[in-house]
MIVEXPA-342374 format. One line per 8 residues: number of its first residue (from 1); for each residue x, y, z of N, C-alpha, C. Coordinates in steps of 0.1 Angstrom, whole numbers, plus 5000, padded with zeros to 4 digits. Layout:
BEGIN
NUM	X,Y,Z,X,Y,Z,X,Y,Z ~ ...
This chain:
BEGIN
1	6329,7588,6925,6322,7578,6917,6328,7563,6927 ~ 6342,7565,6923,6347,7549,6934,6345,7549,6948 ~ 6342,7557,6957,6339,7559,6970,6319,7552,6965 ~ 6315,7559,6959,6299,7551,6956,6297,7537,6954 ~ 6309,7533,6943,6307,7523,6939,6313,7511,6953 ~ 6322,7517,6959,6323,7504,6972,6315,7504,6980 ~ 6305,7517,6979,6298,7515,6992,6285,7504,6986 ~ 6283,7503,6973,6271,7495,6964,6278,7483,6967
9	6287,7479,6963,6295,7466,6963,6295,7464,6977 ~ 6294,7467,6984,6297,7463,7004,6283,7461,7005 ~ 6271,7468,6999,6255,7465,7003,6253,7453,6997 ~ 6259,7448,6984,6258,7439,6977,6261,7426,6985 ~ 6276,7424,6991,6280,7413,6998,6267,7417,7010 ~ 6268,7428,7019,6262,7421,7027,6247,7417,7028 ~ 6244,7423,7021,6230,7416,7013,6230,7403,7009 ~ 6239,7399,7001,6240,7380,6998,6243,7375,7011
17	6246,7380,7023,6257,7372,7028,6245,7371,7042 ~ 6232,7382,7040,6222,7379,7047,6210,7371,7042 ~ 6211,7370,7027,6198,7364,7026,6207,7351,7025 ~ 6219,7350,7023,6220,7332,7030,6216,7329,7039 ~ 6221,7338,7051,6223,7337,7065,6208,7332,7066 ~ 6198,7335,7063,6184,7334,7065,6181,7320,7054 ~ 6186,7317,7047,6187,7303,7035,6194,7292,7047 ~ 6199,7291,7051,6215,7281,7060,6201,7281,7075
25	6203,7291,7085,6195,7294,7096,6183,7287,7091 ~ 6173,7287,7083,6161,7284,7085,6160,7265,7079 ~ 6171,7262,7070,6175,7247,7068,6176,7242,7079 ~ 6188,7247,7090,6195,7241,7098,6186,7238,7110 ~ 6183,7253,7119,6171,7249,7127,6157,7244,7126 ~ 6149,7244,7112,6145,7232,7111,6145,7220,7112 ~ 6160,7214,7105,6163,7202,7105,6169,7199,7122 ~ 6170,7211,7131,6175,7209,7146,6155,7201,7147
33	6153,7216,7149,6135,7209,7154,6126,7196,7151 ~ 6132,7193,7143,6129,7180,7138,6133,7165,7138 ~ 6146,7166,7143,6158,7158,7152,6153,7155,7169 ~ 6152,7168,7172,6148,7175,7188,6132,7161,7189 ~ 6124,7163,7181,6109,7159,7182,6113,7142,7190 ~ 6123,7136,7184,6123,7125,7188,6125,7124,7200 ~ 6111,7115,7210,6118,7117,7226,6125,7108,7235 ~ 6128,7102,7224,6140,7093,7235,6155,7100,7233
41	6153,7114,7231,6172,7118,7220,6172,7123,7238 ~ 6183,7123,7243,6187,7130,7257,6191,7144,7260 ~ 6184,7149,7272,6190,7164,7270,6201,7170,7269 ~ 6212,7162,7272,6223,7169,7263,6225,7168,7248 ~ 6222,7160,7242,6221,7166,7232,6218,7174,7223 ~ 6205,7176,7230,6193,7184,7221,6197,7200,7228 ~ 6207,7201,7238,6209,7215,7242,6222,7211,7230 ~ 6232,7208,7228,6238,7214,7219,6231,7214,7207
49	6226,7209,7200,6219,7205,7187,6214,7223,7188 ~ 6205,7232,7198,6197,7237,7200,6209,7249,7194 ~ 6219,7247,7205,6228,7257,7206,6240,7258,7192 ~ 6235,7250,7181,6246,7248,7170,6232,7255,7158 ~ 6222,7252,7160,6211,7254,7149,6214,7270,7155 ~ 6214,7279,7171,6213,7291,7170,6226,7301,7162 ~ 6235,7296,7165,6249,7302,7154,6252,7295,7147 ~ 6246,7282,7142,6253,7274,7128,6250,7282,7117
57	6244,7289,7114,6242,7296,7103,6251,7304,7100 ~ 6248,7312,7110,6262,7321,7111,6280,7319,7105 ~ 6282,7306,7112,6296,7303,7103,6294,7303,7092 ~ 6279,7287,7086,6284,7282,7074,6283,7297,7060 ~ 6270,7304,7067,6271,7314,7054,6284,7322,7056 ~ 6292,7323,7065,6304,7334,7062,6311,7323,7058 ~ 6314,7311,7059,6324,7306,7052,6321,7303,7035 ~ 6307,7305,7033,6306,7304,7018,6309,7319,7011
65	6306,7325,7018,6305,7341,7011,6321,7344,7019 ~ 6332,7342,7023,6347,7339,7017,6350,7329,7006 ~ 6343,7317,7006,6352,7306,6999,6348,7316,6984 ~ 6335,7318,6986,6328,7322,6969,6328,7309,6958 ~ 6330,7301,6963,6327,7291,6953,6313,7282,6950 ~ 6313,7280,6942,6299,7273,6942,6291,7260,6953 ~ 6283,7262,6954,6279,7250,6964,6278,7240,6959 ~ 6271,7225,6963,6268,7215,6954,6254,7225,6957
73	6243,7225,6963,6229,7230,6960,6224,7244,6954 ~ 6237,7248,6943,6241,7259,6932,6233,7274,6940 ~ 6235,7280,6932,6229,7297,6936,6219,7303,6929 ~ 6215,7310,6940,6202,7315,6939,6210,7331,6936 ~ 6208,7334,6920,6219,7346,6917,6207,7355,6912 ~ 6210,7367,6919,6199,7378,6917,6206,7393,6915 ~ 6200,7402,6907,6206,7414,6900,6202,7427,6910 ~ 6216,7436,6908,6215,7445,6920,6205,7456,6912
81	6197,7456,6901,6189,7468,6896,6182,7459,6893 ~ 6170,7469,6884,6159,7457,6874,6168,7460,6861 ~ 6163,7454,6854,6173,7449,6837,6170,7464,6830 ~ 6159,7470,6828,6161,7484,6824,6165,7499,6828 ~ 6170,7495,6834,6186,7503,6844,6199,7501,6840 ~ 6196,7489,6834,6214,7485,6830,6217,7485,6814 ~ 6217,7500,6809,6211,7502,6798,6222,7510,6791 ~ 6227,7515,6803,6235,7528,6807,6247,7527,6813
89	6259,7534,6815,6272,7540,6821,6274,7551,6819 ~ 6281,7556,6828,6284,7571,6830,6301,7572,6827 ~ 6301,7581,6825,6317,7585,6820,6320,7598,6825 ~ 6332,7599,6833,6345,7613,6837,6353,7614,6826 ~ 6361,7620,6825,6374,7623,6819,6384,7632,6822 ~ 6392,7634,6830,6401,7643,6833,6416,7637,6824 ~ 6416,7655,6813,6427,7649,6805,6434,7664,6814 ~ 6448,7658,6807,6462,7670,6803,6462,7676,6823
97	6463,7667,6832,6466,7667,6844,6480,7664,6848 ~ 6487,7676,6851,6507,7672,6851,6506,7662,6859 ~ 6518,7655,6849,6519,7643,6853,6517,7632,6855 ~ 6500,7631,6849,6493,7624,6847,6492,7615,6833 ~ 6484,7604,6831,6476,7606,6816,6465,7607,6820 ~ 6460,7609,6807,6442,7605,6809,6434,7601,6817 ~ 6427,7603,6827,6423,7600,6840,6404,7594,6831 ~ 6401,7580,6829,6389,7585,6831,6382,7572,6837
105	6369,7578,6841,6361,7570,6852,6345,7565,6847 ~ 6347,7553,6851,6333,7549,6843,6324,7545,6859 ~ 6309,7549,6856,6302,7544,6864,6290,7543,6864 ~ 6281,7535,6871,6265,7535,6865,6260,7544,6871 ~ 6249,7549,6866,6234,7557,6868,6230,7558,6880 ~ 6224,7568,6888,6230,7567,6900,6211,7563,6903 ~ 6209,7551,6907,6196,7551,6912,6197,7544,6923 ~ 6183,7537,6931,6180,7531,6950,6182,7517,6939
113	6194,7516,6948,6196,7498,6946,6188,7494,6959 ~ 6179,7484,6955,6173,7468,6963,6179,7463,6975 ~ 6193,7463,6972,6206,7460,6982,6208,7466,6989 ~ 6210,7484,6988,6209,7492,6997,6200,7496,7010 ~ 6189,7491,7002,6173,7492,7011,6178,7480,7022 ~ 6175,7471,7014,6181,7459,7024,6187,7460,7036 ~ 6200,7466,7031,6208,7468,7045,6207,7475,7054 ~ 6198,7492,7050,6197,7502,7053,6181,7499,7064
121	6173,7488,7065,6165,7484,7069,6170,7474,7081 ~ 6181,7467,7077,6187,7455,7086,6196,7464,7096 ~ 6199,7475,7091,6211,7481,7102,6201,7490,7116 ~ 6190,7495,7104,6182,7503,7115,6171,7498,7122 ~ 6169,7483,7121,6160,7470,7125,6171,7470,7140 ~ 6184,7468,7133,6191,7458,7147,6198,7469,7156 ~ 6197,7479,7154,6203,7491,7159,6191,7494,7171 ~ 6180,7492,7166,6164,7498,7174,6167,7483,7182
129	6166,7468,7179,6163,7459,7191,6177,7459,7199 ~ 6189,7464,7191,6199,7464,7204,6195,7474,7215 ~ 6189,7485,7211,6189,7498,7223,6179,7492,7228 ~ 6169,7486,7228,6156,7477,7230,6164,7468,7241 ~ 6170,7463,7238,6182,7449,7248,6190,7451,7259 ~ 6197,7466,7252,6204,7474,7261,6194,7481,7276 ~ 6183,7486,7270,6173,7490,7282,6171,7481,7293 ~ 6163,7471,7287,6157,7457,7298,6171,7456,7308
137	6184,7451,7299,6191,7447,7304,6196,7460,7315 ~ 6198,7467,7315,6199,7479,7322,6190,7482,7330 ~ 6174,7481,7329,6166,7482,7339,6172,7469,7348 ~ 6171,7460,7343,6170,7445,7355,6185,7453,7362 ~ 6194,7454,7356,6204,7456,7367,6202,7463,7374 ~ 6196,7476,7373,6192,7482,7384,6182,7479,7394 ~ 6172,7469,7388,6163,7463,7399,6172,7454,7410 ~ 6186,7447,7408,6195,7441,7412,6202,7450,7422
145	6199,7461,7416,6210,7475,7426,6214,7468,7439 ~ 6205,7466,7449,6201,7470,7463,6207,7451,7470 ~ 6212,7452,7455,6217,7439,7466,6230,7436,7470 ~ 6227,7425,7481,6236,7430,7493,6246,7410,7495 ~ 6259,7412,7498,6267,7403,7500,6263,7393,7515 ~ 6265,7379,7507,6262,7371,7523,6272,7365,7528 ~ 6287,7368,7524,6295,7358,7528,6292,7367,7546 ~ 6296,7351,7552,6295,7349,7562,6279,7344,7569
153	6273,7346,7560,6259,7334,7566,6263,7321,7564 ~ 6251,7319,7570,6252,7301,7567,6249,7293,7559 ~ 6240,7302,7548,6241,7294,7532,6252,7298,7528 ~ 6261,7309,7531,6277,7306,7523,6280,7298,7522 ~ 6281,7291,7544,6291,7275,7538,6283,7268,7534 ~ 6269,7267,7529,6267,7255,7521,6269,7255,7506 ~ 6272,7269,7499,6273,7272,7488,6288,7268,7481 ~ 6300,7265,7499,6313,7261,7493,6306,7247,7497
161	6306,7238,7504,6302,7228,7504,6298,7217,7496 ~ 6288,7226,7485,6286,7219,7470,6297,7226,7462 ~ 6301,7234,7464,6311,7237,7455,6324,7226,7454 ~ 6327,7224,7465,6337,7213,7469,6332,7202,7465 ~ 6317,7196,7468,6312,7180,7465,6314,7181,7453 ~ 6310,7190,7442,6305,7189,7430,6319,7191,7423 ~ 6332,7193,7432,6346,7197,7421,6350,7213,7412 ~ 6338,7222,7417,6344,7232,7411,6346,7245,7416
169	6360,7243,7407,6364,7256,7413,6363,7265,7409 ~ 6356,7271,7407,6357,7288,7400,6350,7293,7414 ~ 6351,7303,7414,6350,7313,7423,6337,7323,7420 ~ 6322,7319,7430,6310,7321,7428,6306,7331,7442 ~ 6301,7340,7437,6304,7350,7446,6284,7353,7452 ~ 6278,7349,7463,6263,7347,7465,6260,7364,7472 ~ 6247,7367,7465,6243,7376,7473,6226,7374,7473 ~ 6225,7384,7480,6209,7385,7482,6202,7399,7472
177	6188,7398,7473,6182,7409,7468,6166,7409,7472 ~ 6163,7420,7472,6145,7421,7478,6138,7422,7467 ~ 6144,7428,7453,6138,7429,7443,6139,7419,7436 ~ 6146,7409,7438,6147,7392,7426,6135,7385,7429 ~ 6128,7383,7424,6113,7368,7425,6121,7356,7425 ~ 6131,7358,7420,6141,7341,7413,6153,7341,7416 ~ 6162,7334,7417,6171,7334,7418,6177,7335,7404 ~ 6192,7338,7404,6193,7350,7392,6209,7343,7394
185	6210,7337,7380,6228,7334,7376,6233,7345,7370 ~ 6244,7353,7374,6248,7363,7365,6253,7363,7354 ~ 6263,7367,7346,6271,7360,7341,6283,7364,7341 ~ 6289,7372,7352,6302,7374,7363,6303,7367,7371 ~ 6297,7358,7374,6296,7344,7383,6288,7342,7393 ~ 6283,7353,7396,6277,7359,7405,6260,7347,7402 ~ 6256,7348,7418,6246,7344,7421,6233,7344,7432 ~ 6224,7357,7430,6217,7364,7433,6205,7356,7439
193	6204,7356,7451,6191,7347,7457,6179,7361,7465 ~ 6167,7360,7459,6156,7364,7464,6158,7362,7481 ~ 6157,7379,7484,6159,7380,7504,6147,7372,7510 ~ 6137,7372,7503,6127,7359,7509,6129,7344,7510 ~ 6139,7341,7500,6146,7326,7505,6150,7325,7512 ~ 6157,7332,7521,6161,7327,7535,6157,7328,7542 ~ 6141,7337,7541,6132,7335,7556,6125,7319,7552 ~ 6119,7316,7542,6108,7310,7539,6112,7295,7534
201	6124,7295,7529,6130,7282,7524,6139,7272,7537 ~ 6137,7265,7536,6145,7255,7547,6157,7255,7540 ~ 6165,7248,7555,6180,7247,7545,6185,7235,7533 ~ 6167,7225,7536,6176,7214,7521,6169,7224,7507 ~ 6158,7231,7510,6155,7237,7498,6167,7249,7490 ~ 6170,7254,7501,6179,7262,7501,6192,7257,7491 ~ 6194,7246,7495,6205,7240,7490,6202,7233,7473 ~ 6190,7228,7477,6186,7230,7457,6184,7236,7451
209	6179,7251,7457,6182,7258,7446,6197,7264,7447 ~ 6206,7265,7455,6221,7267,7454,6229,7257,7440 ~ 6224,7241,7444,6228,7233,7433,6224,7243,7413 ~ 6210,7243,7421,6204,7251,7405,6213,7258,7403 ~ 6217,7268,7402,6221,7282,7402,6237,7280,7393 ~ 6243,7271,7408,6256,7267,7400,6256,7255,7388 ~ 6249,7252,7385,6247,7244,7375,6248,7256,7364 ~ 6240,7265,7366,6241,7274,7353,6249,7283,7354
217	6261,7284,7366,6272,7288,7364,6285,7283,7356 ~ 6286,7268,7361,6287,7257,7351,6286,7254,7342 ~ 6280,7257,7334,6277,7251,7320,6278,7268,7314 ~ 6276,7281,7318,6278,7291,7316,6265,7299,7305 ~ 6256,7291,7310,6237,7298,7306,6239,7312,7308 ~ 6241,7318,7313,6244,7333,7314,6247,7341,7301 ~ 6258,7334,7298,6264,7337,7287,6258,7339,7275 ~ 6253,7326,7272,6246,7318,7266,6234,7326,7264
225	6225,7325,7274,6213,7332,7270,6213,7343,7266 ~ 6226,7359,7268,6229,7370,7264,6234,7367,7250 ~ 6243,7357,7246,6247,7358,7230,6230,7355,7220 ~ 6224,7347,7227,6211,7341,7217,6200,7353,7217 ~ 6202,7367,7229,6195,7378,7226,6199,7388,7217 ~ 6216,7386,7216,6219,7395,7212,6218,7390,7192 ~ 6221,7381,7194,6219,7377,7178,6202,7372,7174 ~ 6191,7372,7185,6178,7374,7180,6176,7387,7175
233	6186,7396,7181,6178,7413,7182,6186,7416,7169 ~ 6201,7413,7163,6210,7419,7153,6201,7412,7140 ~ 6199,7400,7141,6194,7392,7128,6179,7394,7128 ~ 6171,7401,7137,6157,7400,7135,6147,7393,7126 ~ 6157,7392,7112,6151,7394,7099,6149,7374,7102 ~ 6153,7370,7111,6152,7354,7111,6141,7348,7120 ~ 6129,7350,7122,6120,7349,7136,6122,7336,7142 ~ 6129,7325,7140,6133,7311,7139,6145,7313,7152
241	6153,7324,7149,6157,7322,7161,6153,7328,7176 ~ 6144,7331,7177,6134,7331,7191,6137,7312,7194 ~ 6130,7309,7184,6122,7292,7188,6137,7287,7193 ~ 6147,7290,7188,6161,7281,7196,6166,7292,7207 ~ 6161,7299,7206,6167,7304,7216,6160,7300,7225 ~ 6143,7295,7232,6133,7293,7240,6141,7283,7245 ~ 6142,7271,7233,6142,7258,7230,6155,7252,7240 ~ 6170,7264,7238,6176,7259,7246,6177,7268,7260
249	6167,7274,7262,6168,7280,7277,6161,7267,7278 ~ 6145,7261,7275,6139,7251,7283,6147,7237,7286 ~ 6155,7237,7276,6169,7224,7279,6178,7226,7288 ~ 6181,7237,7290,6188,7243,7303,6182,7241,7314 ~ 6173,7240,7314,6165,7242,7328,6169,7225,7332 ~ 6164,7219,7325,6164,7205,7328,6175,7198,7335 ~ 6183,7204,7325,6199,7197,7328,6204,7204,7346 ~ 6201,7219,7343,6209,7220,7355,6204,7213,7370
257	6183,7213,7364,6180,7201,7378,6183,7192,7377 ~ 6189,7184,7367,6195,7171,7366,6207,7169,7372 ~ 6217,7184,7377,6229,7188,7380,6229,7185,7395 ~ 6216,7190,7396,6215,7201,7414,6208,7181,7419 ~ 6205,7180,7411,6195,7162,7415,6207,7153,7421 ~ 6216,7155,7410,6231,7146,7413,6237,7149,7423 ~ 6240,7163,7427,6247,7160,7438,6241,7169,7453 ~ 6226,7170,7449,6225,7167,7465,6208,7154,7466
265	6210,7150,7461,6202,7135,7458,6188,7137,7467 ~ 6183,7154,7463,6167,7154,7471,6158,7160,7457 ~ 6151,7151,7453,6146,7149,7444,6132,7165,7444 ~ 6128,7156,7458,6115,7167,7462,6121,7179,7463 ~ 6130,7185,7474,6138,7192,7480,6134,7208,7463 ~ 6139,7202,7460,6138,7208,7448,6131,7214,7434 ~ 6120,7201,7438,6106,7201,7431,6099,7213,7442 ~ 6099,7212,7456,6094,7221,7468,6095,7235,7462
273	6114,7239,7462,6118,7247,7457,6110,7255,7445 ~ 6111,7247,7434,6103,7252,7425,6093,7258,7421 ~ 6077,7252,7433,6067,7255,7433,6069,7267,7437 ~ 6075,7272,7451,6079,7283,7456,6082,7299,7450 ~ 6092,7292,7444,6100,7305,7433,6087,7308,7424 ~ 6082,7300,7416,6071,7301,7407,6061,7311,7412 ~ 6056,7312,7421,6046,7318,7430,6049,7332,7438 ~ 6065,7329,7438,6074,7343,7440,6073,7351,7423
281	6077,7345,7415,6075,7352,7400,6062,7355,7396 ~ 6052,7346,7399,6041,7353,7392,6034,7365,7402 ~ 6041,7367,7413,6038,7384,7416,6050,7397,7418 ~ 6065,7384,7409,6073,7399,7411,6080,7399,7396 ~ 6087,7411,7397,6090,7421,7384,6100,7407,7376 ~ 6102,7408,7359,6102,7397,7361,6122,7401,7351 ~ 6128,7392,7348,6142,7397,7349,6150,7398,7330 ~ 6149,7405,7327,6148,7398,7311,6165,7402,7307
289	6173,7396,7298,6182,7387,7292,6188,7384,7306 ~ 6179,7377,7316,6192,7369,7330,6187,7361,7329 ~ 6201,7349,7335,6194,7340,7334,6183,7336,7352 ~ 6176,7333,7349,6167,7328,7365,6159,7317,7361 ~ 6163,7307,7379,6154,7296,7375,6139,7293,7371 ~ 6132,7305,7371,6120,7301,7367,6117,7316,7364 ~ 6115,7317,7347,6106,7332,7342,6095,7326,7339 ~ 6087,7342,7343,6070,7343,7342,6067,7344,7327
297	6062,7333,7324,6058,7326,7306,6073,7322,7305 ~ 6082,7317,7311,6092,7311,7300,6086,7296,7306 ~ 6104,7292,7315,6104,7277,7316,6091,7267,7319 ~ 6087,7259,7318,6076,7244,7315,6078,7241,7328 ~ 6075,7250,7335,6073,7246,7353,6069,7235,7357 ~ 6053,7226,7352,6049,7222,7354,6055,7208,7349 ~ 6058,7205,7336,6072,7197,7328,6081,7197,7338 ~ 6086,7204,7347,6100,7205,7354,6098,7196,7368
305	6087,7199,7372,6083,7193,7381,6075,7179,7381 ~ 6073,7172,7366,6068,7160,7370,6079,7152,7362 ~ 6089,7156,7359,6100,7152,7355,6107,7146,7364 ~ 6110,7154,7378,6121,7159,7385,6108,7147,7395 ~ 6103,7145,7401,6089,7133,7409,6087,7121,7404 ~ 6093,7126,7387,6087,7111,7379,6099,7103,7375 ~ 6111,7106,7381,6122,7101,7376,6129,7098,7362 ~ 6124,7112,7357,6126,7116,7344,6140,7122,7344
313	6144,7125,7352,6158,7134,7353,6168,7125,7347 ~ 6180,7127,7342,6193,7118,7342,6197,7115,7356 ~ 6197,7097,7353,6206,7091,7365,6219,7094,7368 ~ 6228,7096,7351,6242,7100,7354,6248,7111,7342 ~ 6257,7118,7345,6261,7127,7330,6262,7122,7319 ~ 6254,7125,7311,6257,7123,7298,6265,7132,7289 ~ 6279,7123,7281,6287,7133,7277,6278,7133,7263 ~ 6284,7148,7258,6278,7158,7246,6290,7158,7236
321	6302,7149,7233,6309,7150,7225,6304,7143,7212 ~ 6299,7133,7214,6286,7121,7201,6279,7135,7198 ~ 6273,7144,7200,6271,7151,7198,6274,7159,7188 ~ 6288,7168,7194,6294,7178,7190,6301,7175,7176 ~ 6309,7161,7175,6308,7158,7168,6302,7152,7156 ~ 6291,7152,7155,6280,7152,7147,6274,7165,7142 ~ 6270,7171,7153,6274,7191,7149,6281,7193,7137 ~ 6295,7192,7142,6306,7199,7132,6303,7190,7115
329	6302,7176,7117,6299,7172,7102,6287,7176,7098 ~ 6274,7179,7103,6266,7187,7097,6265,7197,7090 ~ 6276,7214,7101,6277,7220,7097,6290,7223,7082 ~ 6296,7209,7083,6303,7212,7072,6299,7209,7059 ~ 6288,7196,7059,6281,7194,7051,6270,7205,7048 ~ 6264,7215,7053,6258,7227,7050,6267,7232,7043 ~ 6276,7239,7047,6284,7248,7043,6288,7243,7029 ~ 6288,7232,7021,6291,7228,7012,6283,7224,7003
337	6269,7221,7007,6259,7216,7000,6252,7229,6999 ~ 6245,7237,7011,6237,7248,7010,6238,7253,7003 ~ 6224,7260,6993,6225,7266,6980,6224,7283,6989 ~ 6238,7291,6981,6243,7300,6983,6234,7311,6976 ~ 6231,7328,6978,6225,7336,6974,6240,7350,6968 ~ 6240,7347,6955,6247,7352,6953,6242,7373,6943 ~ 6242,7383,6944,6240,7392,6937,6251,7397,6929 ~ 6250,7405,6917,6260,7404,6906,6266,7421,6916
345	6277,7419,6913,6284,7432,6918,6284,7441,6907 ~ 6282,7441,6894,6280,7447,6884,6265,7450,6878 ~ 6268,7458,6868,6251,7459,6859,6257,7452,6850 ~ 6271,7452,6841,6274,7447,6832,6277,7431,6831 ~ 6273,7425,6823,6271,7411,6824,6290,7408,6822 ~ 6293,7395,6827,6310,7394,6828,6313,7393,6811 ~ 6326,7401,6807,6328,7393,6798,6323,7408,6783 ~ 6318,7416,6788,6312,7428,6786,6319,7436,6776
353	6320,7438,6765,6332,7451,6761,6323,7459,6760 ~ 6330,7474,6767,6318,7488,6763,6323,7496,6755 ~ 6320,7504,6747,6329,7516,6733,6326,7530,6741 ~ 6330,7536,6748,6329,7546,6753,6333,7560,6744 ~ 6331,7574,6743,6332,7584,6731,6326,7594,6741 ~ 6345,7595,6748,6341,7609,6756,6349,7620,6751 ~ 6340,7634,6759,6344,7647,6755,6356,7654,6765 ~ 6360,7662,6764,6369,7667,6772,6369,7682,6765
361	6365,7690,6777,6364,7707,6777,6376,7709,6782 ~ 6389,7715,6780,6399,7717,6787,6400,7731,6792 ~ 6392,7739,6787,6394,7754,6796,6377,7758,6790 ~ 6378,7775,6796,6365,7779,6797,6363,7784,6786 ~ 6375,7792,6779,6373,7795,6764,6371,7788,6751 ~ 6374,7795,6741,6369,7788,6730,6381,7776,6725 ~ 6387,7764,6736,6393,7758,6731,6387,7749,6727 ~ 6397,7742,6711,6390,7730,6705,6390,7718,6713
369	6378,7706,6712,6375,7699,6721,6381,7687,6713 ~ 6391,7674,6723,6393,7664,6716,6384,7654,6722 ~ 6381,7641,6714,6379,7630,6718,6385,7620,6722 ~ 6381,7607,6732,6390,7595,6734,6380,7583,6730 ~ 6384,7576,6718,6376,7562,6724,6384,7554,6733 ~ 6379,7547,6744,6380,7539,6755,6372,7527,6753 ~ 6378,7515,6755,6377,7501,6753,6377,7498,6768 ~ 6363,7496,6772,6365,7487,6791,6360,7477,6788
377	6367,7465,6795,6366,7453,6793,6356,7448,6813 ~ 6346,7442,6807,6342,7435,6825,6345,7425,6827 ~ 6344,7424,6840,6343,7411,6846,6336,7415,6856 ~ 6338,7401,6867,6329,7399,6882,6335,7407,6888 ~ 6348,7416,6890,6351,7421,6900,6351,7436,6897 ~ 6347,7437,6885,6347,7459,6882,6350,7458,6863 ~ 6352,7471,6864,6353,7476,6847,6372,7480,6846 ~ 6379,7478,6839,6393,7479,6836,6391,7492,6823
385	6402,7497,6820,6403,7502,6803,6413,7491,6801 ~ 6411,7491,6794,6421,7484,6783,6431,7489,6775 ~ 6420,7497,6763,6433,7509,6759,6422,7523,6756 ~ 6431,7534,6752,6424,7546,6748,6434,7549,6734 ~ 6428,7560,6728,6426,7562,6713,6421,7573,6711 ~ 6431,7583,6705,6423,7596,6705,6418,7594,6691 ~ 6409,7607,6692,6398,7606,6683,6398,7622,6676 ~ 6396,7622,6662,6397,7635,6657,6382,7643,6656
393	6385,7658,6662,6367,7667,6655,6363,7664,6672 ~ 6356,7670,6672,6341,7670,6682,6332,7657,6681 ~ 6331,7649,6689,6323,7639,6691,6306,7643,6698 ~ 6294,7645,6695,6284,7647,6703,6287,7658,6707 ~ 6276,7661,6716,6270,7669,6732,6277,7664,6739 ~ 6285,7670,6746,6283,7664,6763,6270,7668,6777 ~ 6275,7657,6782,6261,7663,6791,6264,7656,6803 ~ 6255,7661,6813,6259,7659,6828,6268,7668,6836
401	6270,7665,6852,6276,7675,6859,6288,7677,6854 ~ 6300,7688,6863,6308,7690,6857,6320,7691,6871 ~ 6330,7685,6864,6340,7681,6877,6352,7688,6878 ~ 6352,7704,6883,6363,7710,6885,6377,7705,6889 ~ 6389,7711,6880,6404,7702,6883,6408,7715,6878 ~ 6410,7721,6886,6419,7734,6882,6416,7744,6874 ~ 6423,7748,6862,6417,7760,6851,6410,7751,6844 ~ 6411,7737,6841,6402,7725,6835,6390,7717,6835
409	6380,7714,6832,6371,7712,6838,6368,7696,6827 ~ 6364,7686,6833,6357,7677,6823,6343,7672,6829 ~ 6332,7665,6819,6321,7660,6817,6318,7650,6817 ~ 6308,7648,6822,6300,7634,6814,6292,7633,6809 ~ 6288,7621,6802,6281,7619,6790,6277,7606,6791 ~ 6261,7601,6788,6259,7589,6790,6257,7584,6776 ~ 6263,7569,6780,6270,7563,6763,6263,7549,6767 ~ 6260,7545,6758,6257,7529,6755,6262,7518,6753
417	6260,7503,6760,6274,7493,6761,6270,7485,6749 ~ 6279,7480,6741,6275,7473,6731,6281,7453,6735 ~ 6274,7444,6732,6285,7433,6738,6291,7430,6723
């Protein structure tokens, strides 16, 4: 019974956290969407806000669940089972255990809780989504299995020149693949180019392409994209995560364009490179769960080209410290003020007194029955026995399952609770 009670309590806590996360993430992503609709906002600020919108709900829901205090926005209290099922508890009694006092175990009647159903659906859906994501990622990895190193090639020297000019000290490996339709920055710091880019693009276009992909590596966009897809899969109950991930990807492409132009000073070459890569992507395979310069059906290519040629790119690097500070303050305010979903951990309300009449059948033979009166005090944590008192003569008829214990056996009875 204690194991069952522990599992049910865990499902109630998990359900409460999940529902709290849905509330917080909806408020946060909605606020980010509203804030980023301001046209004059810098892309560096948008980048920070969408990342905070993606992970902020996880932080605030976890803080509220761990702290346990009622937030300023109050609590939405939900019950673990229908009210009609809260009128009885179940009692098992063990007595005459060698070296121990009589044992009283109080539990609720077995029934299907909606909290357990939520957790089962959540775990099953998250497992299926993660499996699909893993298969898609493995398929993309197999597609790039033919890539070869470009060390010693002329384009490798241009890569080293760009790294030195940008002050990037991180090691970047350069490879190429015939199956890649678009340049891809991988999470291990590798940049994989389409093999046709070595033939169809001139040196200046190749340089712009490399600068864009180096920007992805420096900004750790492949890691962010993979983390976003994992969050989107595990927390599929929040459909707004897909919106946050797509907006985060789009802003990342804008910022990488800015980074490339600032290092090469060739916006026209970058625009021509984007147009060529877009044509390759339209006729090539899509690499899922990886950073790509142009995703089919993904990044707004026309908007990017107009932004580059129209001078809409940033002329200098903008700091994101202000956006980080404002986001941190917003998360603190959300954790303190957003409403929290709580689920009662026990069917018995706080400070309820339950009077239990229990029967013990000591042996299989005609041994006399002896009863005890137990008063159980309930709180928000659980049930605990306050004191027991012997009662004379048999009391009522026992019902329920038997619990073998050597030569003795205890029975369960259903009793009513009184406040």
